[in-house]
N, C-alpha and C positions, 0 to 999 in steps of 0.2 A: 548486101548491106545497104547500097544506095536505095533500093526499093523500100526497105524498112524505115529508113530515115524519112523518105518522102511520105510514107504512110503515116508516120507519127506527126509530121508537120501538118498534113491535111487534117488529121483528127484534132490537133490542137487548135487549128483555125476554126474548125466547126464548133468546138467547145466554147471558144471565145465569142463567136457570133451568137450562139445560143444564150450565153450568159448575158450578153449585151441586150438581146431581145427581151430577156426575162426582166431585167432591171427597168427597161423602158415601159413594160406592160404593167408593172405594179401600181403606179399612181392611178392609171385608168380604172383598175379594179377597186381601189380605195374609194374613188369618186362614185362609182356605181354600186357601192355596198348598200344593202337594205337594212343594216343594223341601226337601231334607234340611237339618236344622238343624246347625250346627257343634257338635261335641262339646265339652262344657265342659272346661276345662283342669283337670288333676288338682291337687289340693292337696298340696303337699309339706310334710312335717313337718321343717323345717330344725332341726338341733341347735343348741343355744345355743353361742355363741362363747366360748371360754375365753381371755380376755386375760391376758397374763403379769402377774403381780403385781410391782409396783415395790417393791423393798425397799431399805433403807438400804445404803450402800456398805460392803462388808466391810472390816474394819480390815486395814491392810497388815501383813505379818509383820515382826517386828523383825529388823534386820540383825544378823548375827553379829559379835561383837567379835573382832577379829584382834589377837593379841598378837605384837609384833615382838621378835625376839631381838636384844638390844643388840650382842652380838658379831657376829652376822650383818650387822646394819645398819652397824657400823663397817667390816667387811670390804668391803661394797658401796661405801661412801663412799670408802674408800681406793682401790678399783679405779677409780671414776669420776674421782678426782683424777689417777690415773696415766695415764688415757686422755684427759685434757683437752688441747686444743691448746696449743702453746707460745705464750707471750706475745710481744708485739712485740719486736723486737730492741732492746737497750738503746741509749741515746743515746751518741754518741761525739763527741769533739772534731773540728773540721775537719781534713781530711787534710793531713798534713805529709810532706815528702819527695818531692813530685812524683807522677808517675804510678806509679812503682815502689812507693812507699809505699801508694798507693791499692789497687793490686792485692794487695799483701801483706795489708792489712787486710781486704779482701773475702775472701781465701782463709782467713783465720783466724777469721772471724765465724761461718760456718755449716759443719757437717760435710758431707762429700760424700754424694750420693744413693746408696743401695745399689743394686746391679744388680738387674735384674728377676728373675734366677735366685734371688737370696737371698730375695726376697719369696715366691717359690713354695715354697722349702724351708721357710721359717718357717711358712707357711700349712699345709703338709703336716704339720709336727710338732705344731702346735697343734690342728688340727681332725681329725687322723687320717684323712685322705682321700687318694686317689690323685691326684696332679697330673701331668699330662702334661709332658714336658720342653719348655721354652720354645725355640722355634725362633729361631735368630739371624736377625735381619732383614737383608735385603740392603743393602749400603752405598749411600748416596745417591750417585747418579752425579754426578761432578764436572762442573760447568758452567763454561766459561771466564768469569771475572769480570774486570772492569777492575782493573788493578793500582793499588793504593792505596799512596801513599808515606807512610810513618809516620816523621816526623822531629820528634818532640817535643823541645822545648828541654830544657836541663839542669834537674834538680830545683831548683837554687838560684834560677833565674830564672823558673820556670814556675808557673802557677796553675791548679788543677783545679776546675772547676765541675761538680757532679754532681747527678743526680736519680735517685731510685729508683722503680722500677715493680714493685709486689708484687701477688701474686694475692689476690683477695678471699676465695676459698674453696679449691677444689682447685688444685694447682700447675699452672703453665702446661705445656701439651703441647709437647714439643720440636718437633714438626712445625708446630704453630701459630706458635711463635716463629720458626722458620726462614722460613716463608712471609711473616709480618708484616715481618720485617727485610728480606727480599728485595724486598718491595713498596715499601719506603722507600729503596731504593738501598744497603743495607748488604751487605757481602761479608766472608766469613771470611778473615782475613789474619794479620798479624804478631801475636805473642803468643797466637795461637789465639783471638782475640776478633774481633768484628765492627767494621768501620770503614765510614764513609760519607765519600766524597771530596768535596772542593770542586771548583770549575771546573778548577783546575790539577792535580788528581789527588792533592793532599795530604789527609791525613785531617783532616776537620772534626769529626766526631762519632765516638765509639767506644762500644761496648756490651760489658760483661762480665757474667758470671753472678754472682748473689749467693751461689750455692752453691759451696762449696769444690771445686776450687781456683780457680774463676772463669773457666775456659776452656771452650771448646766443641770437641767432636770431630765432624768432618764425617761419620764412619762410623757414629756411634751417636746423633746428636742427635735423630733422630725417635723413638727409644725412650726418651728421658730425660724427666724432669719437673723443672721449675725453679720454685723458690719466688719468684724475682724477678729483675729485671735492673737493672743499674747503667749509666745513660747519662751520659756525661761528655764534656766538651770541654777541651782543654788550650790555655791562653793563654800567650804569643801564638801564634796559629795562622794559617791561610791567610786568615781574615777578621778584621776588627776585632772587638774584644771585644763591644760591644753587639750587633752583627749575629750573632756566633757564639752568644751566649746566647739570642737570639730563635730561632735555628734549633734549639737544644737544647730549648727549651720547647715549640715547635710540634711537633717530632718526638715528644716525650714524650706530648703530648696525643693525637696520632694513634695511637700504639702502645697507649696506655691504652684507647682506644675499640676497637681491633681485638682486643685480648686480654682486655678486660673486667677491667682491673686498677685499682689505686689508686696515685696518685702521692704520693711523700714526698720530702722534701729529703734531703741526704746524711747528716743526723743521725737520720733515721727519724721526723721530725715531719711533719705534714700540710703539703703544699705550698700555703701560704696566699698571698694577694696580697702581704702584707708580706714574706714570704720571697722571692718572685719579684722584688720591688722591690730587695731587698738584693742578690740575684744580679746584677741589671742594674747596680747601683752598683759592685759589685766588678769586673764585666767592664769597665766604663768606666774604672775606676782602673787596671786591668791593661793597658789599651791603650797602646801607645807614643805 
């Protein structure tokens, strides 16, 4: 055992001496190496960066002063007033004289719509442009409609309850009016206005145009524009008064949604809840 320990100690010393000699010899080998050294990187003379100078904001140029000619301004103002839309129709007293009086008042309230050809001619005169002739539309094919019996009572004993449907902006298209009325069961009949029959075939509701003369032409209705419609029922009729006025109000609401219009009473005032209540009271009083 002592010999083994001595042998290991001697070997350890020899190993340490060899390791020390190896570490001392490595720098000499590195200095004597023949490997090429990497070339030094060239030094670039970078020019100095010229940053933009921040200067104060240039003053804004003064706006020119525009002088308005008073005469020219007055002419423009007069032209704007002339082209302004017409005001709402004036108020009028409740209809007297039965249905004939109602139709006469409607025909006298608003002028007739000019034909489309007149619009084209006036446009050609004002703008000095060439307008192609307006082709006449083909007449609407007649579809067999249920026969509506119109037997209104005499004006002395009848009472008319009416509601107006006016356009909010542009006038109603004739084709849109015809399709909306057909979807609600109306058909063109006596007096050249639309009627909706009750179960027995008698006219329950009727619709006339607010535009003079208040009638509709089946051959040209699709080419026309209407400022509004007048929905009315004549009492006594095929249904009791309260039921007839409810049918009138419901039909008016549906048509207003279809045509995007506004409902007014027969005097041109908004159809408020108070006004509908008054119509129901009048219908109840007119019932036999």
